[in-house]
C-alpha positions as CSV (number, residue, x, y, z in Angstrom):
1,M,-68.7,-96.1,138.6
2,S,-69.4,-92.5,139.6
3,L,-66.8,-89.7,140.3
4,I,-67.8,-86.9,142.8
5,I,-65.9,-83.7,143.0
6,K,-66.2,-81.3,145.9
7,F,-65.3,-77.7,145.4
8,T,-64.3,-75.2,148.1
9,R,-64.0,-71.4,147.6
10,H,-60.5,-72.1,147.3
11,S,-60.4,-74.4,144.4
12,I,-62.9,-72.2,143.0
13,L,-60.9,-69.2,142.6
14,Y,-58.2,-71.4,141.4
15,L,-59.9,-72.4,138.3
16,I,-60.8,-69.0,137.7
17,L,-57.0,-67.8,138.0
18,I,-56.3,-70.4,135.5
19,F,-58.8,-69.5,133.0
20,L,-58.0,-65.9,133.1
21,L,-53.9,-66.9,132.4
22,T,-55.0,-69.4,130.0
23,S,-57.4,-66.7,128.2
24,C,-54.4,-64.2,128.1
25,S,-51.8,-66.5,126.9
26,V,-54.0,-67.8,124.0
27,Q,-54.7,-64.0,122.8
28,S,-51.0,-63.3,122.9
29,I,-50.4,-66.4,120.8
30,T,-52.9,-66.2,118.3
31,S,-52.3,-62.0,118.0
32,S,-51.4,-61.7,114.3
33,D,-49.5,-58.0,115.1
34,H,-46.1,-58.8,114.0
35,A,-45.0,-55.6,115.7
36,T,-45.2,-56.9,119.1
37,F,-41.5,-58.6,118.4
38,F,-40.0,-56.5,115.6
39,P,-38.2,-53.2,116.0
40,K,-39.6,-49.9,115.4
41,T,-39.5,-50.2,111.4
42,D,-41.8,-49.3,108.7
43,L,-42.0,-52.4,107.0
44,S,-44.6,-51.1,104.8
45,R,-43.3,-48.2,103.2
46,S,-43.2,-48.9,99.3
47,S,-39.9,-48.2,97.7
48,N,-41.5,-44.7,95.6
49,T,-42.2,-43.2,98.7
50,E,-40.4,-39.9,99.3
51,S,-40.1,-37.9,102.4
52,K,-37.6,-36.5,105.3
53,T,-38.6,-39.4,107.3
54,S,-37.6,-41.9,104.3
55,K,-35.4,-44.2,105.4
56,Y,-32.6,-46.3,103.1
57,W,-29.6,-48.8,103.5
58,W,-26.0,-47.1,104.3
59,Y,-22.6,-48.3,103.7
60,A,-19.9,-47.4,105.5
61,K,-16.6,-49.6,104.2
62,F,-13.1,-49.9,105.9
63,K,-10.5,-51.2,103.5
64,F,-7.9,-52.8,105.2
65,V,-4.0,-52.8,103.7
66,W,-3.6,-56.1,102.4
67,S,-0.5,-57.4,100.8
68,K,-3.0,-60.1,99.3
69,Q,-1.2,-63.2,101.2
70,K,-3.5,-65.1,103.2
71,N,-1.1,-65.6,106.3
72,T,-0.8,-62.0,106.7
73,I,-4.3,-61.1,107.3
74,N,-5.1,-59.4,110.6
75,F,-8.6,-59.6,110.9
76,A,-8.5,-58.2,115.0
77,D,-7.9,-55.0,113.1
78,N,-11.6,-55.0,112.4
79,L,-12.5,-54.9,115.9
80,I,-10.6,-51.4,116.6
81,V,-13.4,-50.3,114.0
82,A,-16.2,-52.1,115.3
83,H,-15.1,-50.7,119.3
84,Q,-13.8,-47.6,118.4
85,I,-15.7,-46.2,116.2
86,I,-19.1,-47.5,115.3
87,A,-19.8,-49.0,119.0
88,P,-20.0,-45.2,120.3
89,L,-22.4,-44.2,117.0
90,L,-24.9,-47.0,117.7
91,A,-24.8,-45.9,121.4
92,T,-25.5,-42.1,120.2
93,H,-28.2,-42.9,117.3
94,Q,-29.8,-46.1,118.7
95,D,-33.5,-44.0,118.2
96,S,-32.0,-43.0,114.4
97,I,-31.0,-46.7,113.2
98,N,-33.5,-49.2,113.0
99,L,-31.8,-51.8,111.5
100,W,-27.6,-52.4,111.1
101,R,-25.1,-55.1,110.5
102,F,-21.4,-55.8,110.2
103,H,-20.3,-57.6,107.4
104,R,-16.6,-58.9,107.4
105,R,-14.6,-60.4,104.4
106,A,-11.4,-60.5,102.5
107,A,-10.5,-62.0,99.3
108,L,-8.5,-62.0,96.4
109,D,-10.0,-59.1,94.5
110,D,-10.3,-55.6,94.1
111,A,-12.6,-55.8,97.6
112,G,-9.7,-57.3,99.2
113,H,-9.9,-56.9,103.2
114,Q,-13.0,-55.0,104.4
115,F,-15.1,-54.3,107.6
116,S,-18.6,-52.8,106.5
117,F,-21.0,-51.3,108.8
118,I,-24.2,-51.4,107.0
119,F,-27.4,-49.9,108.6
120,Y,-31.1,-48.5,107.9
121,A,-31.7,-45.0,108.2
122,T,-32.5,-41.6,107.0
123,Q,-30.1,-39.3,104.7
124,E,-29.9,-36.9,107.7
125,T,-29.2,-40.0,110.0
126,A,-26.6,-41.1,107.8
127,G,-25.4,-37.9,106.9
128,T,-24.4,-37.4,110.3
129,I,-22.8,-40.9,110.8
130,F,-20.6,-40.3,107.7
131,K,-19.0,-37.3,108.9
132,T,-18.6,-38.3,112.5
133,I,-16.8,-41.5,110.8
134,E,-14.8,-39.1,108.7
135,D,-13.8,-36.8,111.6
136,N,-13.0,-39.5,113.9
137,V,-9.4,-39.5,115.8
138,V,-9.0,-43.0,115.1
139,S,-10.1,-43.5,111.6
140,K,-7.6,-40.8,110.9
141,T,-5.0,-42.6,113.2
142,L,-5.6,-46.0,111.3
143,L,-5.4,-44.2,108.0
144,K,-2.1,-42.6,108.6
145,E,-0.6,-45.5,110.2
146,N,-1.1,-47.4,106.8
147,I,-3.6,-49.9,109.0
148,L,-6.6,-48.4,106.7
149,E,-6.2,-48.4,102.8
150,K,-9.6,-46.3,102.7
151,L,-12.8,-45.5,103.9
152,K,-15.3,-46.1,101.1
153,L,-19.1,-44.5,102.5
154,D,-21.9,-43.9,100.4
155,N,-22.9,-41.0,98.7
156,I,-26.4,-39.4,100.9
157,A,-27.1,-38.2,97.5
158,Q,-27.8,-41.2,95.8
159,S,-30.0,-43.7,98.1
160,K,-30.2,-47.0,96.4
161,H,-31.7,-49.4,98.5
162,P,-35.3,-48.3,100.2
163,N,-37.0,-51.6,100.9
164,I,-35.4,-53.6,104.0
165,E,-34.9,-56.6,101.5
166,D,-32.8,-55.0,99.1
167,T,-29.5,-55.7,100.6
168,S,-30.1,-59.1,101.1
169,D,-29.2,-62.1,98.5
170,K,-31.8,-62.5,95.9
171,N,-31.1,-66.1,95.9
172,W,-33.4,-66.2,98.6
173,S,-36.6,-66.1,98.8
174,Q,-39.0,-62.8,99.2
175,A,-39.7,-63.9,102.9
176,I,-36.4,-64.3,104.0
177,Q,-34.6,-61.6,102.4
178,K,-37.2,-59.3,104.1
179,S,-37.0,-61.3,107.4
180,W,-32.8,-61.8,107.5
181,P,-31.8,-58.1,108.4
182,Y,-33.2,-58.7,111.9
183,Y,-31.5,-62.0,112.4
184,I,-28.1,-60.7,111.1
185,M,-28.6,-57.6,113.3
186,G,-29.0,-60.1,116.0
187,V,-25.9,-62.0,115.2
188,S,-23.8,-58.8,115.2
189,I,-25.3,-57.5,118.4
190,L,-24.1,-60.9,120.0
191,W,-20.7,-60.6,118.3
192,L,-19.9,-56.7,119.4
193,D,-21.2,-57.8,123.0
194,L,-18.3,-60.6,123.2
195,V,-16.0,-57.8,121.6
196,N,-17.0,-55.5,124.6
197,Q,-16.9,-58.0,127.4
198,E,-13.1,-59.1,126.4
199,I,-12.2,-55.9,126.3
200,I,-13.3,-55.0,130.1
201,V,-12.0,-58.5,130.9
202,S,-8.4,-57.6,129.3
203,K,-8.7,-53.8,130.7
204,L,-7.4,-52.5,126.8
205,D,-6.1,-49.4,127.3
206,T,-6.9,-47.0,124.4
207,S,-4.7,-44.4,125.4
208,Q,-1.8,-46.0,124.0
209,S,-0.3,-46.1,120.3
210,I,-2.3,-47.9,118.0
211,Q,0.4,-50.6,117.4
212,L,0.5,-51.9,120.8
213,Q,-3.3,-51.3,120.7
214,R,-3.2,-53.9,117.8
215,I,-1.5,-56.1,119.9
216,Q,-4.5,-56.6,122.7
217,Y,-7.0,-56.4,120.0
218,K,-5.4,-59.6,118.4
219,Q,-5.3,-61.4,121.8
220,I,-9.1,-60.6,122.1
221,N,-9.5,-61.8,118.6
222,E,-8.5,-65.0,119.2
223,Q,-10.6,-65.4,122.7
224,I,-13.5,-64.8,120.8
225,T,-12.8,-67.1,118.0
226,R,-11.7,-69.6,120.9
227,Q,-15.1,-69.0,121.5
228,W,-17.1,-69.8,118.4
229,K,-15.0,-72.9,117.5
230,E,-15.8,-74.3,121.3
231,Q,-19.0,-73.4,121.9
232,G,-20.7,-72.4,118.4
233,K,-21.7,-76.0,117.6
234,H,-24.3,-75.6,120.6
235,A,-24.8,-72.2,121.5
236,F,-25.4,-70.8,118.0
237,F,-26.4,-74.0,115.3
238,H,-28.0,-75.8,117.9
239,H,-30.4,-73.6,118.8
240,I,-31.2,-72.3,115.6
241,S,-31.8,-75.5,114.5
242,A,-34.1,-76.4,117.5
243,I,-36.4,-73.1,116.1
244,F,-36.7,-74.7,112.9
245,G,-37.9,-78.2,114.4
246,Y,-34.7,-80.2,114.0
247,E,-35.5,-80.3,110.3
248,P,-32.5,-81.1,107.8
249,L,-30.6,-78.8,105.8
250,E,-30.5,-79.1,101.7
251,I,-26.5,-78.4,101.3
252,R,-25.5,-78.4,97.5
253,F,-22.0,-78.9,96.2
C-alpha cells in the first residue's frame, strides 16, 4: 500500500513557515547565553577587583521597638518602611540596583524585630541611598514616635560582600548560593506589589498622623496575610514544585 501526498503551493509555504519557526525555537532553547534571562549584573567580576563600578551587598536595617512579648509584635509596621521609604528609592535607583530583597524577622535576641532592605550596588549608590533613608521624613517620624528603635546602615567605607553569593546561606550548594538572590528578589517584588495593590484599594491617606496610618497598614497586612494563607499553597508552593518537576523535598527535623 503506497501513500500519495499532493503538495500544493499553499502547503509548501506552510511547511517552510513551520520549518523557520521550529529553527528559531531550537536556536533560542539551545542558547547558552544566560545573560538573556538574568538581570544586567556582572556575575563574572572577581572578589578582588576594585574599581569605581565595583558592586557590593549593602544592608539597611530598621530595628523596631519590641517588648519581646510575642503577642505584641506588629509586623504591619514593616509595610510603612517598604511602601514609604524603600519603594520610592527603588523607583529612583532602578538602573543602579542590580539585585535587592527584603528580610523580615523577629526573635528573642539582640537583633529583635528587624526589617531589612538588602541591595547590590556601587558604593556611590549605597551612599546616596543611605543618606536618603536618614533624611526621609517617615524615618524621622518613626524614630520620634518610638516605633523605630534605630536605623542600622552599613558603613560604605567597609565593603565586605562583593560576590553575588556572599549573602546567601553557606549551608547551600555554591550553585544555589549564586542563583538564590534572583529568586528572593522576585519574591520581594511580588510582596511589595501586593502591598501596593492593597494600599490603592484601601485608599490609604499618608497625610494622616503616623498612628492613624498604622491602623490602616495593619488592615492591609491582614489582607496580604489572608492571601498568603488561602492562596499560597497553589500560587507559590505548587508552582515552585512544578518548576522542579514535582520531585519530593527532603525535610529533616
